[in-house]
TORTIKE-486138 format. One line per 2 residues: number of its first residue (from 0); their letters; for each residue x, y, z of C-alpha. Coordinates in pm, whole numbers, plus 50000, padded with zeros to 5 digits. Layout:
BEGIN
NUM = A = X:Y:Z  ...
//
This chain:
BEGIN
0 = MS = 14194:45593:71794  13919:45365:71676
2 = KQ = 13942:45068:71478  13793:45237:71135
4 = QK = 14053:45543:71178  14341:45313:71211
6 = NI = 14229:45103:70924  14206:45438:70697
8 = NK = 14565:45575:70854  14731:45194:70767
10 = EF = 14972:45164:70498  15183:44887:70293
12 = KL = 15497:45026:70298  15595:44866:69973
14 = SS = 15366:45039:69748  15387:45372:70006
16 = WA = 15748:45347:69889  15654:45351:69525
18 = ID = 15429:45584:69532  15641:45875:69728
20 = NP = 15933:45788:69480  15757:45784:69141
22 = SV = 16142:45882:68962  16275:45577:69102
24 = VY = 15954:45356:68979  16002:45536:68619
26 = VM = 16335:45413:68594  16241:45032:68712
28 = IG = 16008:45017:68431  16208:45141:68173
30 = IF = 16464:44917:68316  16259:44608:68287
32 = FF = 16141:44722:67958  16461:44708:67812
34 = LG = 16621:44394:68000  16294:44225:67924
36 = LS = 16274:44282:67549  16671:44198:67505
38 = AY = 16608:43868:67737  16287:43816:67499
40 = FD = 16500:43812:67184  16821:43633:67353
42 = MP = 16638:43315:67489  16710:43026:67276
44 = RE = 16373:42870:67081  16314:42531:67065
46 = DF = 16013:42299:67046  16024:42140:67374
48 = PE = 16237:42144:67654  16540:41972:67675
50 = IK = 16534:41655:67863  16837:41482:68017
52 = ET = 16750:41114:68112  16934:40932:68384
54 = KI = 17075:40701:68130  17425:40661:68024
56 = YI = 17497:40487:67677  17789:40277:67620
58 = ST = 17840:40210:67244  18092:39984:67084
60 = PY = 18158:39971:66682  18348:39643:66629
62 = PG = 18326:39595:66234  18380:39232:66089
64 = NT = 18187:39068:66439  17895:38881:66422
66 = AE = 17645:38962:66713  17753:38645:66916
68 = DI = 18108:38729:66905  17992:39108:66996
70 = ER = 17796:38971:67302  18119:38796:67413
72 = LI = 18364:38993:67366  18245:39322:67447
74 = TD = 17907:39322:67561  17949:39071:67834
76 = PL = 18270:39195:68010  18129:39518:68024
78 = ED = 17844:39445:68181  17992:39231:68490
80 = KL = 18187:39592:68547  17889:39818:68503
82 = KN = 17634:39607:68746  17888:39706:69043
84 = IS = 17835:40063:69000  17612:40221:69270
86 = NV = 17272:40393:69231  17258:40195:68924
88 = VE = 16871:40086:68836  16901:39864:68525
90 = IT = 17119:39775:68244  17002:39666:67891
92 = ST = 17248:39608:67623  17187:39500:67256
94 = SQ = 17470:39309:67059  17445:39314:66686
96 = ED = 17667:39237:66394  17948:39518:66387
98 = YA = 17812:39698:66684  17686:39684:67051
100 = II = 17523:39921:67288  17482:39935:67627
102 = TV = 17209:40155:67842  17289:40200:68194
104 = EF = 16982:40357:68391  17055:40515:68735
106 = DE = 16813:40665:69006  16754:41025:69029
108 = DI = 16990:41054:69359  17279:41104:69141
110 = SV = 17343:41359:68831  17436:41284:68497
112 = EA = 17752:41400:68500  17854:41221:68810
114 = AK = 17731:40887:68650  17849:40929:68330
116 = QK = 18217:40983:68499  18127:40641:68699
118 = VK = 18050:40431:68388  18386:40609:68218
120 = DE = 18585:40508:68454  18441:40136:68487
122 = VD = 18457:40102:68089  18831:40232:68084
124 = SE = 18898:40020:68329  18766:39711:68122
126 = KA = 18978:39871:67804  19291:39865:67959
128 = SE = 19290:39488:68011  19487:39245:67818
130 = DW = 19189:39046:67692  19011:39350:67516
132 = PT = 18981:39307:67164  19186:39554:66896
134 = FN = 19082:39627:66531  19308:39769:66293
136 = GA = 19605:39735:66530  19433:39970:66812
138 = KV = 19229:39859:67095  18822:39903:67034
140 = EP = 18724:40221:67141  18368:40216:67347
142 = NV = 18193:40585:67342  18032:40671:67683
144 = FD = 17745:40931:67628  17468:41067:67768
146 = LN = 17162:41136:67529  16990:41479:67487
148 = LS = 16734:41436:67238  16707:41756:67099
150 = EE = 17043:41697:66991  16962:41364:66823
152 = IA = 16677:41503:66567  16756:41704:66280
154 = IM = 16632:42072:66288  16660:42059:65886
156 = NI = 16779:41900:65593  16980:42038:65279
158 = NL = 16965:41844:64960  17160:41895:64708
160 = TG = 17097:41774:64373  17180:41838:63960
162 = DY = 17346:41696:63661  17651:41591:63880
164 = PV = 17824:41297:63989  17758:41185:64350
166 = EK = 18142:41285:64434  18096:41622:64292
168 = LK = 17759:41639:64526  17933:41558:64804
170 = DY = 18216:41807:64780  17989:42071:64754
172 = GE = 17800:41911:65070  18137:41921:65287
174 = YL = 18186:42254:65174  17858:42359:65358
176 = ED = 17912:42093:65603  18226:42314:65730
178 = LI = 18083:42624:65726  17740:42514:65928
180 = ED = 17985:42321:66182  18133:42664:66288
182 = LP = 17859:42798:66407  17811:42776:66748
184 = QI = 17434:42646:66746  17524:42352:66582
186 = KK = 17647:42041:66749  17714:41850:66390
188 = VD = 17621:41797:66034  17588:41449:65887
190 = IR = 17624:41357:65527  17380:41090:65402
192 = GA = 17349:40962:65025  17726:41004:64973
194 = QE = 18023:40778:65085  18358:40803:65231
196 = KE = 18631:40732:65028  18908:40480:65042
198 = VE = 19217:40324:64885  19119:39978:64761
200 = IA = 19394:39715:64727  19210:39480:64550
202 = VD = 19397:39158:64538  19359:38861:64271
204 = VY = 19436:38535:64526  19543:38329:64212
206 = KM = 19811:38587:64144  19922:38634:64528
208 = MA = 19925:38218:64512  20126:38215:64184
210 = SK = 20404:38466:64322  20384:38332:64654
212 = VS = 20241:38638:64854  20089:38640:65156
214 = FN = 19863:38895:65290  20149:38997:65539
216 = DI = 20385:39082:65276  20118:39343:65127
218 = LQ = 20053:39483:65486  20423:39494:65590
220 = AI = 20521:39661:65209  20263:39914:65271
222 = GN = 20308:40015:65631  20682:40019:65614
224 = GN = 20703:40240:65263  20472:40469:65344
226 = MT = 20558:40653:65641  20703:40980:65729
228 = LS = 20931:40992:66050  21205:41200:66211
230 = AG = 21548:41056:66327  21647:41357:66553
232 = NL = 21859:41621:66503  22209:41613:66357
234 = VN = 22424:41906:66499  22713:42054:66255
236 = SG = 22896:42342:66222  22702:42470:66514
238 = QR = 22388:42415:66360  22099:42156:66419
240 = RT = 21927:42044:66148  21626:41814:66162
242 = IR = 21639:41484:65961  21285:41388:65836
244 = II = 21262:41067:65657  20999:41096:65374
246 = GE = 20795:40796:65266  20458:40907:65223
248 = IE = 20251:40859:64895  20138:41142:64714
250 = TP = 19891:40933:64474  19717:40653:64522
252 = EA = 19886:40523:64209  20248:40519:64355
254 = LE = 20151:40252:64579  20152:40002:64234
256 = NF = 20536:40011:64229  20580:39902:64615
258 = II = 20822:39575:64571  20596:39349:64860
260 = KS = 20851:39018:64772  21204:39049:64613
262 = EN = 21305:38671:64670  21357:38542:64341
264 = GA = 21269:38832:64132  21099:39165:64249
266 = VY = 20736:39093:64295  20525:39481:64294
268 = LR = 20223:39520:64430  20044:39609:64075
270 = DV = 20124:39209:63990  19898:39124:64225
272 = AN = 19656:39341:64319  19455:39680:64166
274 = IT = 19493:39987:64329  19170:40233:64338
276 = FK = 19092:40541:64493  18727:40477:64553
278 = DK = 18420:40531:64742  18396:40262:65033
280 = EK = 18104:40002:65012  17748:40160:64952
282 = TT = 17603:40238:65362  17344:40511:65257
284 = YA = 17126:40620:65019  16915:40974:65005
286 = RK = 16656:41065:64812  16381:41382:64754
288 = EG = 16075:41314:64636  16220:40992:64447
290 = QS = 16540:41190:64308  16859:41079:64440
292 = VV = 16990:41359:64653  17338:41437:64883
294 = ML = 17151:41504:65212  17270:41687:65490
296 = EV = 17104:41627:65841  17150:41940:66074
298 = KK = 17193:41870:66420  17194:42156:66690
300 = RA = 17363:42185:67012  17150:42141:67347
302 = GK = 17044:42493:67488  17110:42706:67144
304 = NM = 16874:42935:66991  16710:42704:66674
306 = IQ = 16562:42995:66507  16880:43204:66470
308 = AA = 17065:42883:66402  16837:42852:66089
310 = DE = 16853:43174:65988  17201:43170:65973
312 = IK = 17197:42828:65819  17001:43000:65525
314 = II = 17262:43290:65473  17545:43041:65461
316 = VA = 17343:42848:65174  17231:43175:65014
318 = QA = 17564:43291:65000  17713:42966:64887
320 = QD = 17431:42961:64583  17611:43307:64512
322 = NY = 17966:43326:64532  18041:42928:64477
324 = FP = 17799:42666:64397  17708:42635:64012
326 = KD = 17397:42789:63904  17243:42461:63806
328 = LE = 17303:42303:64111  16963:42305:64341
330 = VV = 16958:42333:64693  16703:42285:64852
332 = IT = 16616:42291:65289  16329:42048:65412
334 = ND = 16197:41947:65722  16260:42277:65867
336 = SS = 16155:42294:66259  16234:42598:66297
338 = SR = 15964:42762:66150  15705:42555:66348
340 = TL = 15900:42729:66664  15884:43061:66545
342 = NQ = 15500:43070:66449  15465:42952:66838
344 = VD = 15671:43238:66969  15475:43450:66729
346 = DL = 15139:43309:66840  15260:43406:67197
348 = VN = 15301:43766:67105  14971:43760:66931
350 = NI = 14751:43638:67213  14955:43892:67448
352 = IF = 14823:44162:67195  14505:44035:67180
354 = GI = 14440:44010:67554  14562:44360:67635
356 = LL = 14316:44487:67369  14047:44248:67528
358 = VV = 14103:44309:67911  14131:44701:67813
360 = TV = 13781:44652:67576  13623:44502:67899
362 = LM = 13699:44726:68160  13618:45030:67923
364 = FF = 13242:44931:68057  13353:44917:68415
366 = LG = 13623:45156:68463  13682:45373:68173
368 = FR = 13952:45402:67931  14199:45583:68113
370 = NA = 14172:45304:68440  14134:45040:68205
372 = LF = 14470:45134:68063  14643:45048:68424
374 = VG = 14570:44737:68379  14646:44678:68028
376 = FA = 14982:44786:68142  15036:44513:68373
378 = IP = 15016:44257:68080  15311:44330:67884
380 = MS = 15532:44456:68192  15477:44148:68359
382 = MF = 15571:43951:68072  15868:44156:68024
384 = MS = 15968:44073:68390  15909:43743:68337
386 = FV = 16130:43692:68039  16422:43818:68249
388 = VL = 16387:43614:68538  16335:43272:68271
390 = SL = 16646:43401:68102  16864:43436:68424
392 = LG = 16732:43083:68503  16911:42987:68166
394 = YT = 16578:42845:68011  16484:42818:67668
396 = LN = 16148:42952:67511  15979:42628:67408
398 = TM = 15626:42484:67411  15619:42436:67790
400 = IL = 15737:42762:67888  15493:42965:67601
402 = FG = 15194:42741:67733  15264:42875:68089
404 = LI = 15302:43252:67982  14976:43196:67831
406 = MG = 14818:43027:68062  14914:43315:68281
408 = LG = 14814:43561:68064  14456:43525:68213
410 = ML = 14575:43529:68538  14815:43787:68610
412 = VD = 14536:44067:68555  14361:43969:68832
414 = NG = 14612:44178:69072  14627:44494:68879
416 = IV = 14226:44477:68866  14179:44463:69217
418 = VV = 14425:44718:69257  14302:44969:69016
420 = EN = 13915:44854:69115  13972:44943:69488
422 = VY = 14159:45275:69492  13878:45358:69205
424 = RL = 13589:45309:69469  13775:45520:69742
426 = MS = 13809:45792:69485  13459:45782:69393
428 = EG = 13385:45829:69759  13593:46148:69765
430 = VP = 13945:46033:69916  14229:46243:69778
432 = RV = 14429:46011:69485  14767:45979:69655
434 = QA = 14572:45881:69965  14330:45654:69781
436 = AK = 14638:45500:69610  14793:45432:69917
438 = QG = 14463:45300:70142  14343:45161:69866
440 = IS = 14643:44919:69815  14718:44877:70215
442 = EI = 14371:44694:70204  14408:44474:69934
444 = AF = 14781:44409:69947  14794:44114:70174
446 = PI = 14457:43913:70005  14649:43957:69684
448 = II = 14978:43844:69839  14777:43519:69976
450 = ST = 14554:43483:69648  14874:43468:69457
452 = AT = 15050:43233:69646  14779:42983:69689
454 = TV = 14716:42995:69280  15105:42913:69264
456 = AA = 15076:42650:69542  14802:42443:69338
458 = FV = 15069:42410:69066  15351:42292:69308
460 = PL = 15285:41927:69268  15367:41955:68911
462 = GL = 15696:42068:69003  15756:41748:69208
464 = WP = 15663:41484:68949  15967:41249:68959
466 = GI = 16131:41071:68626  16132:41229:68302
468 = FG = 15784:41378:68286  15878:41567:68616
470 = QF = 16209:41750:68432  15911:41814:68145
472 = MI = 15629:41940:68357  15834:42126:68621
474 = YF = 15860:42398:68365  15502:42470:68339
476 = PI = 15449:42555:68712  15764:42746:68753
478 = TL = 15674:42957:68461  15348:43021:68581
480 = SV = 15506:43117:68933  15703:43357:68764
482 = VL = 15413:43533:68578  15212:43561:68893
484 = GS = 15487:43691:69091  15600:43937:68794
486 = SL = 15219:44054:68793  15230:44071:69205
488 = FV = 15531:44306:69162  15363:44492:68892
490 = AI = 15101:44537:69082  15220:44654:69419
492 = FM = 15509:44886:69277  15420:44964:68935
494 = NS = 15040:44990:68945  15010:45157:69231
496 = ML = 15243:45467:69139  15062:45501:68812
498 = VS = 14745:45524:69017  14850:45759:69208
500 = KF = 14948:46002:68961  14708:45941:68670
502 = ME = 14407:45753:68784  14044:46008:68766
504 = VG = 13687:45900:68863  13529:46116:68586
506 = DK = 13601:45983:68211  13823:46328:68086
508 = EL = 13666:46433:67753  13953:46426:67493
510 = SR = 13893:46706:67239  13932:46615:66823
512 = KQ = 14261:46802:66832  14417:46594:67159
514 = LI = 14279:46256:66985  14474:46380:66636
516 = RI = 14769:46434:66840  14771:46091:67050
518 = SL = 14689:45910:66758  15012:46068:66531
520 = IL = 15226:46016:66788  15144:45672:66896
522 = GG = 15057:45558:66514  15340:45756:66381
524 = FG = 15581:45542:66627  15409:45241:66565
526 = LF = 15419:45232:66186  15754:45285:66191
528 = IL = 15825:45028:66407  15600:44782:66241
530 = VF = 15765:44856:65904  16116:44877:66025
532 = GG = 16114:44709:66343  16207:44338:66240
534 = AM = 16109:44105:66536  15956:44410:66723
536 = RG = 15671:44452:66495  15408:44311:66729
538 = LG = 15500:44646:66967  15458:44848:66642
540 = TL = 15108:44687:66617  14969:44720:66991
542 = MI = 15075:45108:66924  14844:45140:66613
544 = LT = 14535:44924:66771  14557:45164:67106
546 = AA = 14553:45465:66949  14264:45324:66718
548 = LF = 14113:45221:67058  14102:45587:67149
550 = WA = 13863:45696:66883  13662:45367:66914
552 = YK = 13623:45469:67261  13527:45828:67202
554 = YG = 13271:45773:66936  13157:45435:67016
556 = IK = 13227:45222:67288  13204:45517:67526
558 = RW = 12833:45557:67469  12779:45207:67507
560 = AN = 13010:45154:67840  12771:45447:67983
562 = KF = 12475:45265:67894  12583:44954:68065
564 = QA = 12736:45100:68371  12366:45305:68443
566 = GS = 12154:45014:68340  12298:44647:68287
568 = LV = 12545:44669:68523  12313:44812:68819
570 = RF = 12037:44536:68726  12323:44284:68742
572 = EN = 12414:44380:69104  12074:44424:69215
574 = WY = 12005:44098:69104  12308:43912:69251
576 = ER = 12249:44087:69558  11886:43968:69612
578 = QL = 12039:43583:69531  12294:43602:69818
580 = KR = 12006:43721:70053  11779:43427:69912
582 = AL = 12053:43174:69987  12186:43256:70296
584 = TG = 11806:43289:70473  11706:43015:70656
586 = KN = 11738:42622:70522  11810:42725:70207
588 = VY = 12169:42723:70319  12146:42366:70342
590 = WY = 11946:42305:70021  12208:42496:69827
592 = FG = 12475:42315:70020  12366:41982:69945
594 = ST = 12257:42058:69566  12624:42196:69513
596 = VL = 12749:41862:69693  12529:41638:69488
598 = LL = 12624:41819:69144  12987:41719:69220
600 = LS = 12934:41397:69317  12735:41353:68988
602 = AF = 13030:41524:68778  13276:41291:68907
604 = MF = 13017:40978:68857  12941:41071:68493
606 = FG = 13291:41110:68441  13388:40780:68576
608 = MS = 13109:40662:68380  13198:40836:68010
610 = VG = 13588:40681:68075  13452:40325:68092
612 = AG = 13232:40340:67827  13564:40456:67601
614 = RT = 13356:40793:67526  13605:40992:67736
616 = NI = 13974:40907:67637  14257:40968:67902
618 = EF = 14600:41029:67756  14928:41211:67918
620 = FP = 14957:41449:67569  14672:41523:67364
622 = NN = 14692:41350:66997  14897:41579:66799
624 = TP = 14788:41619:66455  15092:41571:66258
626 = NQ = 15355:41804:66128  15527:41512:65990
628 = II = 15447:41168:65856  15731:40923:65879
630 = VY = 15722:40576:65726  15974:40344:65912
632 = IE = 16103:40044:65698  16262:39702:65837
634 = YP = 16409:39414:65686  16542:39130:65890
636 = QG = 16852:39169:66006  17180:39112:65742
638 = TD = 16989:39228:65460  17194:39426:65208
640 = IE = 17120:39764:65163  17047:39741:64793
642 = KT = 16784:39529:64839  16652:39730:65132
644 = NT = 16669:40028:64874  16479:39862:64622
646 = IT = 16193:39818:64830  16233:40171:64997
648 = KD = 16169:40280:64676  15853:40085:64590
650 = IE = 15705:40183:64904  15803:40562:64791
652 = KR = 15586:40546:64478  15263:40407:64726
654 = VA = 15370:40675:64960  15362:40939:64674
656 = EV = 15033:40843:64557  14860:40901:64866
658 = LN = 15054:41215:64956  15026:41376:64609
660 = AP = 14618:41292:64581  14440:41501:64354
662 = EQ = 14233:41642:64663  14537:41780:64756
664 = LD = 14647:41944:64475  14576:42305:64341
666 = NG = 14705:42342:63985  15013:42116:64068
668 = YN = 15035:42280:64378  15047:42029:64711
670 = FL = 14890:42258:64975  14917:42008:65239
672 = VE = 15246:41791:65174  15580:42070:65152
674 = AS = 15874:41775:65133  15891:41403:65082
676 = VS = 16287:41270:65155  16378:40925:65184
678 = QV = 16706:40770:65385  16824:40406:65346
680 = GE = 17079:40278:65572  17292:40544:65777
682 = GA = 17045:40787:65974  16731:40537:65884
684 = GN = 16669:40490:66247  16410:40608:66521
686 = PQ = 16591:40836:66787  16309:40813:67010
688 = TD = 16341:40431:67026  16708:40361:66945
690 = GG = 16927:40537:67223  17171:40727:67037
692 = SS = 17276:40402:66832  17520:40528:66574
694 = AE = 17500:40151:66409  17526:40116:66021
696 = MP = 17166:40020:65923  17152:39836:65616
698 = HR = 16823:39691:65678  16627:39989:65790
700 = GK = 16486:40267:65568  16261:40612:65664
702 = IT = 16055:40851:65464  15962:41163:65625
704 = AS = 15672:41353:65462  15672:41725:65569
706 = MR = 15365:41907:65627  15277:42267:65560
708 = EF = 15178:42501:65820  14817:42452:65982
710 = KY = 14702:42784:65822  14827:42694:65472
712 = RR = 14644:42309:65501  14266:42439:65396
714 = GM = 14120:42261:65656  14224:41905:65569
716 = DT = 14360:41707:65884  14738:41557:65830
718 = EV = 14619:41267:66061  14362:41129:65833
720 = LR = 14630:41164:65542  14866:40933:65798
722 = KQ = 14616:40674:65849  14577:40648:65462
724 = VQ = 14948:40597:65430  14907:40318:65690
726 = ET = 14611:40161:65520  14792:40179:65216
728 = LK = 15101:39989:65351  14932:39761:65510
730 = GV = 14985:39399:65429  15137:39455:65107
732 = YP = 15521:39337:65197  15542:39035:65396
734 = GV = 15833:39000:65595  15902:39402:65604
736 = AI = 15836:39552:65923  15650:39886:65850
738 = SV = 15547:40153:66072  15332:40481:66025
740 = EK = 15405:40717:66251  15418:41113:66343
742 = DE = 15665:41345:66507  15601:41314:66908
744 = NG = 15500:41577:67123  15612:41573:67459
746 = PP = 15890:41375:67669  16046:41061:67485
748 = AG = 15854:40779:67603  15940:40531:67336
750 = YP = 15659:40280:67260  15331:40309:67457
752 = IN = 15346:39911:67573  15661:39682:67579
754 = IE = 15619:39328:67683  15986:39191:67801
756 = LE = 16053:38823:67803  16371:38706:68036
758 = GS = 16564:38381:67977  16892:38257:67881
760 = DY = 16784:38038:67529  16747:38294:67296
762 = DA = 16555:38026:67020  16300:37973:67332
764 = LI = 16261:38352:67404  16181:38409:67021
766 = LS = 15951:38113:67001  15742:38226:67288
768 = AE = 15753:38603:67151  15606:38471:66819
770 = KM = 15370:38287:66970  15257:38566:67199
772 = RN = 15267:38823:66869  15046:38590:66643
774 = YI = 14800:38526:66955  14754:38880:66998
776 = NT = 14725:38971:66616  14432:38715:66656
778 = KN = 14286:38898:66907  14202:39242:66649
780 = IP = 14280:39459:66922  14180:39839:66847
782 = GI = 14462:40087:66857  14762:39879:66778
784 = AE = 14902:40008:66471  15262:39749:66463
786 = LK = 15385:39478:66681  15715:39389:66665
788 = ID = 16000:39156:66815  16290:39387:66860
790 = VN = 16536:39024:66833  16564:38992:66474
792 = KG = 16664:38657:66368  16688:38688:65976
794 = KP = 17062:38690:65943  17194:38360:65856
796 = AM = 17547:38244:65965  17824:37998:65837
798 = IV = 18003:37841:66097  18387:37716:65977
800 = RV = 18558:37493:66205  18946:37421:66225
802 = DR = 19052:37079:66249  19315:37149:66496
804 = EK = 19538:36818:66506  19569:36853:66102
806 = AG = 19598:37230:66121  19848:37166:66418
808 = TL = 20062:36871:66212  20082:37125:65902
810 = GV = 20202:37421:66138  19918:37630:66079
812 = AV = 19724:37798:66412  19336:37881:66419
814 = GQ = 19433:38230:66433  19626:38209:66079
816 = VG = 19276:38036:65923  19052:38337:66070
818 = MQ = 19293:38578:65996  19332:38445:65627
820 = LR = 18945:38439:65583  18917:38803:65778
822 = RS = 19136:38941:65574  18997:38794:65205
824 = LF = 18638:38906:65273  18656:39196:65534
826 = GE = 18970:39308:65478  19249:39535:65662
828 = KA = 19392:39845:65685  19732:39888:65559
830 = GV = 19782:40259:65639  19674:40602:65520
832 = YK = 19649:40797:65258  19648:41180:65306
834 = ED = 19530:41427:65054  19410:41795:65120
836 = GE = 19437:41777:65485  19190:41443:65471
838 = DY = 19285:41123:65576  19192:40791:65385
840 = DI = 19240:40447:65473  19455:40197:65245
842 = NV = 19220:39846:65272  19327:39540:65169
844 = RF = 19078:39245:65063  19008:39033:64747
846 = KE = 18863:39163:64429  18484:39193:64433
848 = DL = 18453:38908:64185  18634:38681:64410
850 = RY = 18583:38836:64777  18194:38646:64754
852 = NK = 18350:38382:64574  18307:38047:64835
854 = SA = 18553:37865:64628  18806:38120:64590
856 = LF = 18773:38180:64983  18808:37832:65092
858 = NQ = 19064:37677:64831  19352:37978:64888
860 = NI = 19649:37907:65030  19771:38011:65378
862 = IF = 20118:38138:65272  20387:38160:65522
864 = RD = 20727:38032:65604  20819:37725:65848
866 = QA = 21038:37809:66142  21154:37490:66143
868 = TG = 21263:37432:65797  21301:37802:65660
870 = RI = 21104:37670:65342  20756:37869:65249
872 = KE = 20493:37643:65294  20126:37658:65106
874 = IP = 19845:37545:65294  19483:37511:65162
876 = VS = 19215:37672:65394  18994:37381:65294
878 = AV = 19251:37109:65392  19215:37232:65774
880 = TT = 18828:37351:65756  18484:37222:65772
882 = QK = 18180:37439:65703  17870:37376:65873
884 = TP = 17511:37423:65787  17411:37776:65815
886 = LL = 17257:37880:66146  17069:38209:66283
888 = SL = 17269:38498:66412  17074:38686:66668
890 = PL = 17130:39049:66748  17092:38990:67126
892 = NT = 16902:39189:67396  16990:39122:67756
894 = ET = 16867:39306:68053  17027:39352:68430
896 = AK = 16803:39458:68680  16982:39604:68996
898 = GS = 16819:39755:69303  16922:40124:69375
//
C-alpha cells in the first residue's frame, strides 16, 4: 500500500468513535449544556479572586493601657515566643493605646492552616503563664486569625435614618443585623453610628469619702448581690428538687437599693452614686450626605456568591420596610459592589453572544452559513464545559476568571475552524461526507493538539509566579487552559460528529416557507426565554439574533459572500502566493529574514527609549478609573473623637462641593456620584493597609463617595474628580493627615513605597523620619500623593510616680494607688445586667464632671482597713504620688526578621 493510500485510510480513533456514535455525542452535548448552565448560575460572583496571604495576625485589645504598657505586657512576650517558630520570614508588630497587633509572615513551604495552628499554640502557651495580664477578672484574650481581604471589605452599606432617636434606629438596625447574619453568604454585619449600652455606676467621690466607702465595697456589693446560682439537689419524699438562689437584678434601678456598707448605719448605693442605663462613650459616627444615620456594614463570607447575597439582603430590607419598619423610616443601600460584579458577568455573556455573531458572520464569507454555524457552536459549548471544570475546581466567577474567558473567546474557535475547513476541503474534492470527516480530522488532529498545548505552555510561567501576585495571577493561565482544552474536546468529539452529519459543500437554498418556520421556532422560543428566562435571557437574545441572521444571509450576506469568494478572495490568494514565491527565491530569503530581525530589534530599542523618556509608563495593574473615591482623615494618636468628628464634618462640606459641582448635575440629579457616606472612629480604617486591625480609631475619619455605573457618567472621568477632591483638601488642614484614594484593583499591595528605619531609640528614629520626610517634600517629586510617618507621636501622657517609702509607712501599696486611679477614670466591670437575652456590662467609675477633674482624682482618699489595727484608714492619693511633666506616648512599631 502506498504512503498516500495509508494517509487516506488513516483515522484518529477518538473522532472516529464520535462519528460512529452520534447518539452518545448528542447525549454528551445535552449533559454539558445542562451542567454548564447550572455551574454558571451556581458559581459565586465576586470582584477579585480571594487571596490568602501567608500571614497570621494576633490582635490583642487591652483597654486602659498606654502604648508602652501594651508593648511591655503584650507585644514583647508574644514576640519572644513567636520568633522560635519554624518557617517564619518576618515578625512585625504595632503597639498603640489599648491595642496590639502582631503580624507573622511565613514562607510558602507551609500552609496557612498549619501556620495559624503553630502561632495559636505559642500564643496559648504564653497566655497560660502566670505573668500574663488580666482584665475584668479574666486573662486578656489574644485573637489569632488569618486575613482574607474579601471578608474585610463591606459589599454594601445599609443606612437607616428618620425622625427617631439613635437608640430606636439602632433597634431597627439590630433587627436587620440578625436577619442578614443568618444568611450563609454573610460573615458579619457591623453597626456604625450607634453605641452599645451599659449600666453606669457614676460615683460621687465626695459622698463616697464622706461615707468612708471604697471602690472595693461597691464592687463586692454588686458582685455578690447580682447573681443567680444553684445550690444543688434536695431529696425529699422520693423527689429531687433543684435549689436555685435568684439574685440577678431585673432592672438597673434595683441597684440603687444595694447596701454597700452597714457599719454605723446602712449606706445604699444610691447614696454615693447615680445609676443609669445608657450608651457607652461615643466611639463611632456615621453620616450619609451629611445627615446622621445608623449604618450597617455588610461583609460577605469568603467563597460565597456576592450577587446572591446582595439580592437576598435587598429582599430582607424590602420585607422589613413593608412589615416591620414604620413608613417614615428611610432605608437606603449605598456602596453596593454587587451591581458592578453583575455587570462584569453580563458583559461576559454579551461578549460571548457578540463573539458568536461575529465569527459566524465572518465565516459566512468563506464557508457558507451552515458550515459557519458549526464553528459558532464551539463557542458556547466550550464555555459551558469551562464553567463545569472551573466550578469543580472550586473557583469563583471573578475578574481574573472573566478576563481569561474573554481572552480565550477569540482563541477557542481556531480548532473548530481548522476542523470544519479541512473537512469542507475534502468534500469539495468529492470525498463522501463521513469519510471526509474521518480523514480530514485525522490529518489535523495532532497539529491542533500540539497547537493548543503550545498556546497553553506560553501561559504556564504565569502560573508559577510566587507570592501574593502568583496567587492572584494563577487564575488566568488555569482559566485559559481550561477554555482551550474544552475547545479541543469540542472540536475532536462534537464538531467532528456534526460535520459528518450535516455538512454540505453547496449552500442549501432555503425557501421562504422554511425560513418562516425556522424563524418562528427560534424567535418564539427566544422571545419566551427573553421575557421569562430571568438570568437566561442571553440565550433568548442569541436565538432571536440567529433567526435574524438566516434572513440577513438569504437576502443580503449570501450575495456579498458569493461575490467575495469568486472575486476578492481569489485575488488575495493569488497575491499571497506571488509574495511567498518572491520571498523564497534566491537571496530574497536573507533580505526578508534580516529585515524581520532588524524590525524586531528596532521595536525593542524604541520601546526602551520610550520608557526611559517617560512617555510609556510601566505598572503591574492598569490605573483604573475610580468606582469609589475614599478620603482618609487621620489626626494625631489620642485625639478625642469629638474633635475628629468636627473636622470630618468640615471636610465633608468641602468634598460635597466638589462632588456636587454644577457640571455634574442635571436638574438636581447627580449623574456622576451616586452617594457619599462618612464614618468617624470605628470602621474608619483602611482595610488595604491596617491588616485586619479592630482597634478603636477615635483619631480617624473616612468619607466614601460611590460613583455611578460607567454607562451613566456621560463621558466624565472620575479620576479627574478624585484629583479635584485632592486639590481642594491640599494644605487646608495642617496637622491632619489626609489622603484621597480610590478603590484598588488587583491583589493587596499596600502603599507603593515603604521606607523602614530600624533602631532601639524611638525618639531618634522619629527625628530621622521627620528629617527624611521634610527632605523628600522639598524635592517636589511628581506622583507623591501622601507622605506620612506611621509612628504617631501626638498623644501626651502624664507620669505618676509613687513615693514607695511614704506609701509603705502609711500602709499603701503601689497597686492600690494604680487601681484607685484606674477605677476612678477608666472604671471597672462589676457584673452583668441581662435584658431580653442581651448582656450589658455594669461599670463603676467617677461621675463625668469629676472623672476629668485633676483635683478630684488626686485629692481623693484611698480607703481601706488596716490589717494591724483593724481601723479604717483614709490616705489621699496626692500624699503618696508626684506628677511629672507630660511626655509623649508613642504607638510602637517593631519588626523582627528571621530567615526561613
